[in-house]
TORPA-846911 format. One line per 3 residues: number of its first residue (from 1); for each residue x, y, z of C-alpha. Coordinates in Angstrom, 2 decimals. Each point is the difference from the previous one (the first is absolute). Layout:
NUM> X Y Z ~ ...
This chain:
1> -17.96 -5.39 -36.72 ~ -1.93 -3.23 0.27 ~ -0.09 -1.55 3.56
4> 1.03 -3.62 0.49 ~ -2.04 -1.80 2.65 ~ 2.02 -0.72 3.05
7> -0.95 -3.70 0.03 ~ 1.75 -0.61 -3.38 ~ 2.82 2.28 0.98
10> 0.88 -2.06 3.14 ~ -0.34 -3.30 -1.95 ~ 1.84 0.99 -3.11
13> 2.92 -2.31 -0.75 ~ 1.33 1.23 -3.25 ~ 0.96 3.79 -0.71
16> 0.67 1.29 -3.38 ~ 3.80 0.65 0.09 ~ -0.05 1.86 -3.43
19> -1.65 3.17 1.37 ~ 2.36 2.99 0.04 ~ -0.42 2.23 3.16
22> 2.43 1.85 2.20 ~ 1.36 -1.83 3.05 ~ 2.95 0.44 2.28
25> 0.13 -3.82 0.75 ~ 3.15 -1.89 -0.79 ~ 0.03 -3.75 -0.60
28> 0.88 -2.20 2.81 ~ 2.30 -3.02 -0.75 ~ -1.39 -1.93 2.91
31> -3.16 -1.84 -0.66 ~ -2.76 1.13 2.38 ~ -2.61 -2.17 1.61
34> -3.24 -0.41 -1.79 ~ -1.87 1.94 2.67 ~ 2.29 2.99 -0.43
37> -0.11 -0.12 -3.79 ~ -3.83 -0.04 0.35 ~ 0.05 2.97 2.22
40> 2.31 1.92 -2.27 ~ -2.08 -0.81 -2.97 ~ -3.04 1.35 1.64
43> 1.86 3.18 0.97 ~ 1.48 0.50 -3.54 ~ -3.43 -0.52 -1.54
46> -1.66 2.45 2.46 ~ 2.69 2.66 -0.70 ~ -0.57 -0.48 -3.80
49> -3.72 0.49 0.33 ~ 0.42 2.98 2.35 ~ 2.77 1.56 -2.16
52> 2.61 0.40 2.56 ~ 3.63 -1.18 0.17 ~ 0.47 -3.02 2.21
55> 2.25 0.26 3.08 ~ 2.87 -2.46 -0.19 ~ 0.33 0.04 3.70
58> -3.41 -1.56 0.43 ~ 0.75 -2.79 -2.37 ~ 3.30 -0.79 1.57
61> -1.38 -0.21 3.58 ~ -3.12 -2.12 -0.69 ~ -0.25 -2.59 2.62
64> 1.61 1.99 2.87 ~ -1.98 1.13 3.02 ~ 0.93 3.70 -0.35
67> -0.77 2.14 -3.01 ~ 1.67 3.47 0.30 ~ -1.16 2.22 -2.83
70> 0.57 3.26 1.56 ~ 0.92 3.03 -2.30 ~ -0.62 -1.91 -3.31
73> -2.49 2.57 -1.49 ~ -2.71 -2.61 -0.57 ~ -2.95 2.42 -0.23
76> -3.67 -1.08 -0.06 ~ 0.40 -2.30 -3.19 ~ 3.19 -1.58 1.50
79> -1.94 -0.78 3.06 ~ -2.78 -1.52 -2.04 ~ 2.41 -2.38 -1.64
82> 1.62 -0.90 3.30 ~ -3.41 -0.65 1.52 ~ -0.80 -2.42 -2.74
85> 3.09 -2.04 0.52 ~ -0.42 -0.06 3.79 ~ -3.62 -1.22 0.13
88> 1.19 -3.71 -0.01 ~ 3.41 0.55 1.63 ~ 0.47 -2.12 3.11
91> 3.52 0.93 0.99 ~ 0.20 3.86 0.46 ~ -0.86 0.96 3.61
94> 1.60 3.50 0.07 ~ -0.75 2.39 -2.84 ~ 1.73 3.39 -0.09
97> -1.23 2.55 -2.41 ~ 1.01 3.32 1.53 ~ 0.51 3.04 -2.23
100> -1.53 -1.36 -3.30 ~ -2.59 2.72 -0.67 ~ -2.77 -2.57 0.11
103> -2.71 2.48 0.60 ~ -3.52 -1.26 1.03 ~ -0.57 -1.64 -3.33
106> 3.17 -2.33 0.46 ~ -0.99 -0.74 3.52 ~ -3.45 -1.14 -0.96
109> 1.56 -2.70 -2.31 ~ 1.98 -1.14 3.05 ~ -3.01 -0.07 2.22
112> -1.78 -2.19 -2.52 ~ 2.87 -2.36 0.06 ~ 0.14 -0.17 3.83
115> -3.64 -1.38 -0.10 ~ 1.44 -3.22 -1.31 ~ 3.56 -0.03 1.19
118> 0.15 -0.91 3.70 ~ 3.73 -0.55 0.05 ~ 1.31 3.62 0.08
121> 0.31 1.06 3.75 ~ 2.20 3.24 -0.18 ~ -0.99 2.74 -2.56
124> 1.82 3.25 -0.45 ~ -1.82 2.68 -1.95 ~ 1.85 3.11 1.38
127> 0.51 3.08 -2.06 ~ -2.54 -0.88 -2.91 ~ -2.19 2.97 -0.03
130> -3.13 -2.12 0.99 ~ -1.84 2.85 1.60 ~ -3.69 -0.61 1.10
133> -1.14 -2.22 -2.91 ~ 3.00 -2.37 0.52 ~ -0.56 -0.04 3.78
136> -3.59 -1.04 -0.47 ~ 1.03 -2.76 -2.20 ~ 2.67 -1.30 2.48
139> -2.50 0.33 2.78 ~ -2.63 -2.17 -1.73 ~ 2.61 -2.63 -0.74
142> 0.78 -0.14 3.80 ~ -3.59 -1.05 0.66 ~ 0.43 -3.14 -2.27
145> 3.57 -0.98 0.03 ~ 1.02 -2.47 2.67 ~ 3.85 -0.15 -0.70
148> 1.32 3.67 0.30 ~ 1.80 0.43 3.34 ~ 2.12 3.15 -0.81
151> -0.89 2.85 -2.30 ~ 1.98 3.31 -0.50 ~ -1.90 2.98 -1.48
154> 2.55 2.68 0.87 ~ 0.19 3.21 -2.04 ~ -3.30 -0.36 -1.97
157> -1.53 3.37 0.80 ~ -2.79 -1.65 2.12 ~ -2.34 2.58 1.50
160> -2.48 0.06 2.91 ~ -2.80 -2.09 -1.54 ~ 2.34 -2.70 -1.09
163> 0.85 -0.58 3.74 ~ -3.60 -0.73 0.30 ~ -0.17 -2.70 -2.65
166> 3.08 -1.73 1.56 ~ -1.49 0.18 3.36 ~ -3.22 -1.62 -1.16
169> 1.95 -2.80 -1.77 ~ 2.42 -0.80 2.83 ~ -3.08 0.14 2.58
172> -0.74 -3.34 -1.67 ~ 3.25 -1.43 -1.25 ~ 2.20 -1.21 2.87
175> 2.65 -1.84 -2.11 ~ 1.93 3.11 -1.02 ~ 2.83 0.31 2.55
178> 2.05 2.92 -1.44 ~ -1.40 3.21 -1.58 ~ 2.21 2.79 -1.29
181> -1.98 3.34 -0.63 ~ 3.07 2.31 0.33 ~ 0.52 3.20 -1.99
184> -3.56 0.67 -0.78 ~ -2.48 2.74 0.88 ~ -2.04 -1.22 3.01
187> -1.21 2.89 2.22 ~ -2.30 0.35 2.97 ~ -2.89 -1.89 -1.62
190> 2.37 -2.69 -1.23 ~ 1.26 -0.47 3.72 ~ -3.57 -0.56 1.01
193> -0.68 -2.86 -2.51 ~ 3.41 -1.63 0.62 ~ -0.64 0.22 3.84
196> -3.44 -1.74 -0.67 ~ 1.98 -2.56 -2.11 ~ 2.32 -0.78 2.87
199> -2.98 -0.33 2.44 ~ -1.65 -2.67 -2.27 ~ 2.95 -1.79 -1.61
202> 1.32 -3.11 1.79 ~ 2.87 -0.99 -2.26 ~ 2.23 2.87 -0.93
205> 3.37 -0.08 1.67 ~ 1.91 2.72 -1.88 ~ -1.32 3.24 -1.03
208> 2.22 2.79 -1.68 ~ -1.73 3.49 -0.14 ~ 3.11 2.09 -0.10
211> 0.15 3.29 -2.06 ~ -3.68 0.68 0.14 ~ -1.88 2.98 1.38
214> -1.99 -1.28 2.90 ~ 0.79 2.91 2.29 ~ -1.76 0.45 3.35
217> -3.66 -0.91 -0.98 ~ 1.13 -3.08 -1.96 ~ 2.39 -1.00 2.76
220> -2.60 0.06 2.75 ~ -2.46 -2.07 -2.03 ~ 2.58 -2.41 -1.12
223> 1.39 -0.56 3.48 ~ -3.56 -0.75 1.14 ~ 0.08 -3.05 -2.23
226> 3.45 -0.82 1.13 ~ -1.15 -0.21 3.60 ~ -2.39 -2.82 -0.70
229> 2.01 -1.90 -2.72 ~ 1.23 -3.45 1.06 ~ 2.35 -1.11 -2.79
232> 2.08 2.78 -1.34 ~ 3.79 -0.26 0.77 ~ 1.94 2.29 -2.24
235> -1.36 3.62 -0.45 ~ 1.88 2.79 -1.97 ~ -1.61 3.50 0.42
238> 3.06 2.05 -0.84 ~ -0.35 3.38 -1.74 ~ -3.70 0.57 0.74
241> 0.24 3.14 2.10 ~ -1.65 -1.59 3.10 ~ 1.08 2.79 2.40
244> -0.37 -0.14 3.66 ~ -3.68 -0.49 -0.28 ~ 0.56 -3.14 -2.04
247> 2.57 -1.10 2.54 ~ -2.57 0.42 2.75 ~ -2.48 -2.26 -1.87
250> 2.66 -2.52 -0.80 ~ 1.05 -0.18 3.78 ~ -3.57 -0.71 0.94
253> -0.23 -2.81 -2.63 ~ 3.31 -1.59 1.30 ~ -1.52 -0.34 3.48
256> -2.38 -2.55 -1.40 ~ 1.52 -1.48 -3.18 ~ 1.92 -3.17 0.85
259> 1.21 -1.31 -3.37 ~ 1.94 2.85 -1.57 ~ 3.79 -0.69 -0.15
262> 1.52 2.58 -2.45 ~ -1.09 3.67 -0.19 ~ 1.48 2.49 -2.34
265> -0.61 3.71 0.86 ~ 2.77 1.71 -1.92 ~ -0.45 3.70 -0.87
268> -3.39 0.56 1.49 ~ 0.41 3.51 1.69 ~ 0.10 -1.65 3.36
271> 1.70 2.20 2.89 ~ 1.10 -0.84 3.51 ~ -3.48 0.68 1.11
274> -1.37 -2.65 -2.50 ~ 2.61 -2.59 1.02 ~ -1.21 0.47 3.61
277> -3.46 -0.86 -1.08 ~ 1.13 -2.93 -1.93 ~ 2.03 -1.31 2.95
280> -3.12 -0.17 2.12 ~ -1.22 -2.76 -2.53 ~ 3.38 -1.64 0.03
283> -0.18 -0.47 3.76 ~ -3.04 -2.28 -0.44 ~ 1.02 -1.67 -3.19
286> 1.93 -3.38 0.24 ~ 0.30 -0.95 -3.68 ~ 1.68 2.80 -1.88
289> 3.68 -0.82 -0.73 ~ 1.06 2.65 -2.59 ~ -0.82 3.72 -0.03
292> 1.33 2.29 -2.72 ~ -0.26 3.68 0.88 ~ 2.75 1.51 -2.26
295> -0.18 3.52 -1.49 ~ -2.52 1.30 2.44 ~ 0.50 3.17 2.03
298> 1.48 -1.76 3.03 ~ 2.72 1.14 2.33 ~ 1.75 -1.58 2.96
301> -3.14 0.17 2.02 ~ -1.89 -2.13 -2.26 ~ 2.92 -2.50 -0.24
304> 0.05 -0.09 3.73 ~ -3.67 -0.65 0.35 ~ 0.26 -2.96 -2.38
307> 2.95 -1.75 1.81 ~ -1.78 0.69 3.42 ~ -3.07 -1.92 -1.23
310> 2.22 -3.01 -0.83 ~ 1.85 0.23 3.31 ~ -2.83 0.73 2.30
313> -3.13 -1.53 -1.56 ~ -0.13 -3.80 0.73 ~ -2.41 -0.74 -2.87
316> 1.94 1.86 -2.64 ~ 1.51 -2.41 -2.59 ~ 1.89 2.41 -2.31
319> 3.27 -1.40 -1.50 ~ 0.67 2.46 -2.57 ~ -0.42 3.78 -0.03
322> 1.08 2.10 -3.02 ~ 0.60 3.76 0.69 ~ 3.04 0.28 -2.28
325> -0.30 3.80 -0.55 ~ 0.00 0.81 3.71 ~ 3.11 1.27 1.73
328> 0.23 -1.24 3.50 ~ 2.06 1.01 3.11 ~ 2.11 -1.75 2.54
331> -2.98 -0.48 2.30 ~ -1.81 -1.98 -2.66 ~ 3.02 -2.14 -0.67
334> 0.31 -0.81 3.63 ~ -3.76 -0.82 0.34 ~ 0.22 -2.15 -3.21
337> 2.95 -2.01 1.41 ~ -1.96 -0.82 3.29 ~ -3.00 -1.01 -2.19
340> 2.17 -2.22 -2.03 ~ 0.96 -1.86 3.17 ~ -3.61 -0.79 0.78
343> -1.05 -0.46 -3.67 ~ 2.92 -1.35 -1.91 ~ -2.22 -0.44 -3.18
346> -0.61 3.70 -0.34 ~ 1.47 1.87 -2.91 ~ -0.36 3.79 -0.30
349> 1.20 1.87 -3.02 ~ 0.71 3.72 0.61 ~ 1.84 2.75 -1.90
352> 2.94 0.43 2.43 ~ 1.07 1.61 3.22 ~ -0.01 3.94 0.00
355> -3.62 0.84 0.55 ~ -1.21 2.03 3.00 ~ -3.11 0.45 1.95
358> -1.57 3.29 -0.61 ~ -0.01 1.78 3.44 ~ -2.62 2.71 0.36
361> 1.24 3.05 1.83 ~ -1.26 0.14 3.62 ~ -3.22 1.91 0.53
364> 0.59 3.20 1.90 ~ -2.64 1.79 1.83 ~ -1.01 3.40 -1.15
367> 2.22 2.50 1.78 ~ -2.85 2.34 0.60 ~ -1.96 -2.77 1.58
370> 2.95 -0.86 2.21 ~ 0.29 3.80 1.10 ~ -3.75 0.17 0.68
373> -0.13 -3.14 2.03 ~ 2.98 1.34 1.94 ~ -1.69 3.26 0.78
376> -3.33 -1.60 0.89 ~ 1.67 -2.42 2.42 ~ 1.67 2.98 1.86
379> -2.91 2.39 -0.48 ~ 2.26 2.58 -1.66 ~ -0.66 2.53 -2.73
382> 2.19 0.42 -3.05 ~ 1.07 3.48 1.26 ~ 1.10 -1.55 3.26
385> 2.27 -2.47 -1.77 ~ 1.87 2.80 -2.15 ~ -0.07 2.86 2.45
388> 3.43 -0.64 1.50 ~ 1.80 0.33 -3.47 ~ -2.51 2.55 -1.65
391> 0.92 3.02 2.20 ~ -1.85 2.66 -2.22 ~ -3.16 -2.21 -0.46
394> 0.00 0.46 -3.70 ~ -0.44 -3.78 -0.47 ~ 2.74 0.02 -2.65
397> 3.18 -1.94 0.61 ~ 3.13 -0.82 -2.03 ~ 0.14 -3.53 -1.21
400> 3.10 -0.78 1.99 ~ -1.54 1.27 3.28 ~ -3.25 -1.88 -0.76
403> 1.88 -3.24 -0.63 ~ 2.06 0.36 3.25 ~ -2.95 0.81 2.19
406> -1.86 -2.95 -1.32 ~ 2.86 -2.36 0.41 ~ 0.79 1.24 3.56
409> -3.61 -0.52 0.94 ~ -1.51 -3.27 1.19 ~ -2.43 -0.30 -3.09
412> 0.80 -3.49 -1.49 ~ 0.93 1.09 -3.56 ~ 2.83 -1.42 -1.95
415> 1.98 2.01 -2.47 ~ -2.05 -1.02 -2.95 ~ -3.28 1.15 1.65
418> 1.76 3.34 0.99 ~ 1.11 0.56 -3.55 ~ -3.49 -0.86 -1.41
421> -1.49 2.52 2.52 ~ 2.43 2.76 -0.96 ~ -0.64 -0.57 -3.77
424> -3.78 0.43 0.65 ~ 0.46 3.19 2.06 ~ 2.62 1.58 -2.37
427> -1.27 -1.03 -3.40 ~ 1.56 2.84 -1.88 ~ 3.47 -0.73 1.56
430> 0.48 3.41 1.59 ~ 1.86 -1.40 3.04 ~ -2.66 1.37 2.31
433> -2.55 -2.38 1.60 ~ -3.39 1.83 0.77 ~ -1.44 -2.37 2.59
436> -3.25 1.96 -0.05 ~ -0.92 -2.28 -2.84 ~ 0.47 -3.11 2.29
439> -3.67 0.34 1.03 ~ -1.39 0.09 -3.53 ~ 2.70 -2.42 -1.27
442> -0.94 -2.39 2.87 ~ -3.62 0.13 -0.99 ~ 0.73 -0.67 -3.57
445> 2.31 -2.83 0.70 ~ -2.53 -1.66 2.33 ~ -2.51 0.24 -2.85
448> 2.41 -1.44 -2.41 ~ 0.92 -2.76 2.48 ~ -3.66 -0.89 0.43
451> -0.50 0.12 -3.69 ~ 2.93 -2.40 -0.56 ~ -1.37 -2.34 2.55
454> -3.32 -0.10 -1.71 ~ 1.74 -0.81 -3.34 ~ 1.92 -2.88 1.58
457> -3.17 -1.36 1.61 ~ -1.97 0.52 -3.32 ~ 2.62 -1.88 -1.94
460> 0.21 -2.87 2.41 ~ -3.88 -0.28 0.03 ~ -0.09 -0.02 -3.81
463> 2.80 -2.67 -0.19 ~ -2.08 -2.07 2.56 ~ -3.16 0.48 -1.92
466> 1.69 -1.01 -3.10 ~ 1.32 -3.21 1.48 ~ -3.33 -0.74 1.43
469> -1.59 0.69 -3.33 ~ 2.47 -2.34 -1.71 ~ -0.58 -2.77 2.43
472> -3.80 0.36 -0.22 ~ 0.14 -0.20 -3.81 ~ 2.34 -3.07 0.38
475> -2.56 -1.63 2.39 ~ -2.85 0.75 -2.45 ~ 2.06 -1.59 -2.88
478> 0.66 -3.05 2.20 ~ -3.65 -0.46 0.72 ~ -0.78 0.50 -3.71
481> 2.41 -2.77 -1.06 ~ -0.62 -2.40 3.03 ~ -2.82 -2.50 -0.15
484> -2.43 0.31 2.81 ~ 0.41 -3.70 0.71 ~ 3.75 0.12 0.51
487> 1.85 1.32 3.09 ~ 3.33 1.58 0.47 ~ 1.76 -0.97 3.21
490> 2.35 2.09 2.07 ~ 2.99 1.61 -1.64 ~ 2.43 -2.79 -1.39
493> -2.69 -2.64 0.62 ~ -1.59 -2.35 -2.59 ~ -3.22 0.90 -1.78
496> -2.92 -2.36 0.24 ~ -2.80 -0.41 -2.62 ~ -3.17 -1.73 0.95
499> -0.39 -1.23 -3.61 ~ -3.15 0.16 -2.12 ~ -1.13 2.82 -2.15
502> 1.62 3.32 0.84 ~ -2.05 3.15 0.21 ~ 1.67 3.24 -1.10
505> -0.99 3.42 1.16 ~ -1.50 2.26 -2.69 ~ 2.70 2.61 -0.12
508> 1.42 1.67 -3.02 ~ 3.20 -1.79 0.53 ~ -1.49 -3.34 -0.45
511> -3.01 0.78 -2.10 ~ 1.71 -1.35 -3.21 ~ 0.72 -3.30 1.88
514> -3.81 -0.52 0.43 ~ -0.54 -0.11 -3.83 ~ 2.75 -2.59 -0.32
517> -1.37 -2.24 2.78 ~ -3.59 0.15 -1.17 ~ 1.07 -0.97 -3.66
520> 2.34 -2.71 0.93 ~ -0.68 -3.68 0.45 ~ 1.98 -2.72 1.89
523> 3.74 0.02 -0.01 ~ 1.72 -3.09 1.42 ~ 3.12 -1.14 -1.43
526> 2.14 -1.02 2.92 ~ 0.95 -3.37 -1.66 ~ 1.60 0.65 -3.38
529> 0.50 -3.69 -0.59 ~ -3.64 -0.96 0.26 ~ -1.77 -0.52 -3.29
532> -2.70 2.73 0.73 ~ 0.87 3.58 0.63 ~ -2.69 2.52 1.00
535> 0.61 3.45 -1.45 ~ -2.20 3.15 -0.15 ~ -1.64 1.01 -3.27
538> 1.30 3.01 -1.95 ~ -3.36 1.15 -1.32 ~ -1.87 -0.71 3.18
541> -2.37 -2.36 -1.89 ~ -1.89 -2.84 1.57 ~ 0.81 -2.69 -2.49
544> 1.86 -2.95 1.40 ~ 1.39 -3.00 -1.95 ~ 2.01 -3.01 0.87
547> 2.94 -0.80 -2.24 ~ 2.91 -2.35 0.46 ~ 3.34 1.60 0.77
550> 2.12 0.76 -3.13 ~ 3.07 -2.05 -0.79 ~ 3.00 0.65 -2.11
553> -1.52 -2.01 -2.88 ~ -3.07 2.14 0.04 ~ 1.68 3.32 -0.43
556> -0.94 0.35 -3.68 ~ -3.73 -0.19 0.98 ~ 0.03 2.22 3.16
559> 2.38 2.84 -1.17 ~ -1.42 3.53 -0.30 ~ -0.07 1.60 -3.45
562> 3.15 2.10 0.16 ~ 0.08 0.72 -3.66 ~ -2.96 2.48 0.22
565> 1.10 3.56 -1.00 ~ -1.51 1.37 3.31 ~ 0.02 -2.32 3.02
568> -2.93 0.54 2.08 ~ -1.84 -1.51 2.95 ~ -3.39 -1.61 -0.95
571> -2.78 1.93 1.83 ~ -2.47 -1.92 1.92 ~ 2.06 -3.21 0.08
574> 1.69 -1.32 3.06 ~ 3.47 -1.52 -0.71 ~ 1.90 -1.91 2.58
577> 3.38 -1.68 0.19 ~ 0.11 -3.31 -1.99 ~ -3.69 0.47 -0.90
580> -1.23 -1.10 3.42 ~ -2.77 1.95 1.68 ~ -1.20 -0.24 3.55
583> -2.95 -1.84 1.19 ~ -3.08 2.27 0.28 ~ -1.68 -2.32 2.42
586> 2.88 -0.60 2.34 ~ -0.11 0.44 3.79 ~ -0.31 3.49 1.45
589> 2.62 -0.82 2.49 ~ 2.58 -0.17 -2.69 ~ -0.25 3.58 -0.87
592> 2.99 2.17 0.21 ~ 0.37 2.09 3.00 ~ 0.20 3.13 -2.31
595> -3.64 -0.42 -1.20 ~ -2.06 2.97 1.02 ~ -3.78 -0.08 0.58
598> -1.01 3.68 0.07 ~ -3.76 -0.44 -0.22 ~ -0.16 -2.19 3.19
601> -2.29 1.27 2.59 ~ 0.65 0.55 3.69 ~ -1.54 -3.10 1.63
604> 0.93 1.12 3.51 ~ -2.20 3.11 -0.21 ~ -2.85 -1.85 -1.75
607> 0.16 -2.80 2.47 ~ -0.47 2.42 2.95 ~ -3.02 1.68 -1.34
610> -2.59 -2.59 0.56 ~ 1.35 -0.64 3.47 ~ -0.41 3.77 0.82
613> -3.56 -0.15 -1.13 ~ -0.90 -3.02 2.14 ~ 1.53 1.64 2.94
616> -2.00 3.08 -0.38 ~ -3.20 -1.98 -0.38 ~ 0.68 -1.76 3.43
619> 0.55 3.28 1.58 ~ -3.28 1.35 -1.15 ~ -1.86 -3.13 1.30
622> 1.79 0.38 3.38 ~ -1.16 3.63 0.17 ~ -3.56 -0.77 -0.90
625> -0.04 -2.62 2.67 ~ 1.23 2.37 2.50 ~ -2.66 2.63 -0.94
628> -2.87 -2.56 0.35 ~ 1.28 -0.99 3.44 ~ 0.20 3.61 1.13
631> -3.66 0.67 -1.22 ~ -1.26 -3.02 1.84
């Protein structure tokens, strides 16, 4: 099939109406505007060349701001025809292409189109089997495009390394406000890359990472980036298996984060213990309004802890709590009513009234230890205690007499302890208690008691060490994503940045970021209405040119070649939005704060060395003078 140049396709005025090819289009009686007819002609010709059936919905809705083509089965070639038609479109701002089996090939055509189209702001590419190849194309597009504000990539089987390419792109692109990466396959390493992205990005406001596999390692690394982030407002981390360890790291992050408003933690294996750790962060946070904790392993204790934080912590700003699967009790309802009086905006969703607090049975002392302490205090022997009822001295008594003797004595044993003692002395159920075994039984029970205490102490020690290890890992991750020149204030306070180039620590968590920072140039596009927009080069080349901004009348000369069979990125060439490149001889003070100079030496240490040498020289001179004076 011969390929038609895009310039002639866009400027074509007359189409051959005699060609027979399949279409689902129906003639419209109303006469369309010249602009819409022109766009329809371009799309029809593109479909003819690509060998696909045109979508009538697209033709009918040309000129509208929203184009919803979800579930239309476009495929890669359908995406190619669509991309050709959208190159010069100036109306569509929202493009929805979910569930169209575009694959990486189809996305590449759209990426080429978005190099010239700066009208589309919202893009939905969910459930299109993009995988790694498509993710790389979308990430490269984000480096050049200046219009995309919202992008959805849910359900595209994105893996660990794909999180890295998006982190690299969004470390430079601050225009994207909403990012949906839900229903993918990001795990621990993906959490590290996304945490690094949050630490460097200064534009993202909504992030959806639900239905991934971050788990504990990814959760800790991700929360480290959340701690220093200054723009994110809506975060969904549901169905990620955070566990109590992730709740601990998230609580630490909430002590410092002062922008997050909505937090989703549904179904994350968080128990009452994890909620307690999370509440420590909520006490110091004054921005979070919505907290979703449904379908976690919570009981009334966790629900009470959450309401108590709202009631007692003056800084807590929660207005909505979702624990819809938790059954509460009357005490919770009463506490909630009192809290409503002080916080009328609060709304708590719970499962209903009928829950109960699991009461642990009271701990009873070992009966043998009680008897031993009783005998030691009175300096008695075991025989002295039983001699009044054991007349023959055989040290064997019926169970009834033994029970009666112990009950009538002044030994502080309740009926449960007495029955436990009888069961241990009459294991075979003969009805005769041989208290000669009390001595051996007492020793064994004392050993068991000491062993049990050691187990409890060991378990508590391990839990404490685990928490300390998680906090240490969290702090290391924070240091990895936090620039040395920036400073985090007290919990709940603002973060200050001294400006200028930021130096990153050489840790595995941020090592990938060093490569991006070294290869990137300037990035300054705060004023989109200005004529010149500075963007980073894709290929990392050093060639810079000045071109005038493109206009609608120049689209036929600046459009990418979408009719190639295999869209590709030209290696070694830097492409920027609207053909504008940054000035290579600009002032260094205009550099972005994310630029990283890794090869810079340590001037403080080098500056001190000459001073140290001069001091030692003076000391030697003084010593020589003193020696001469002593000789004379």
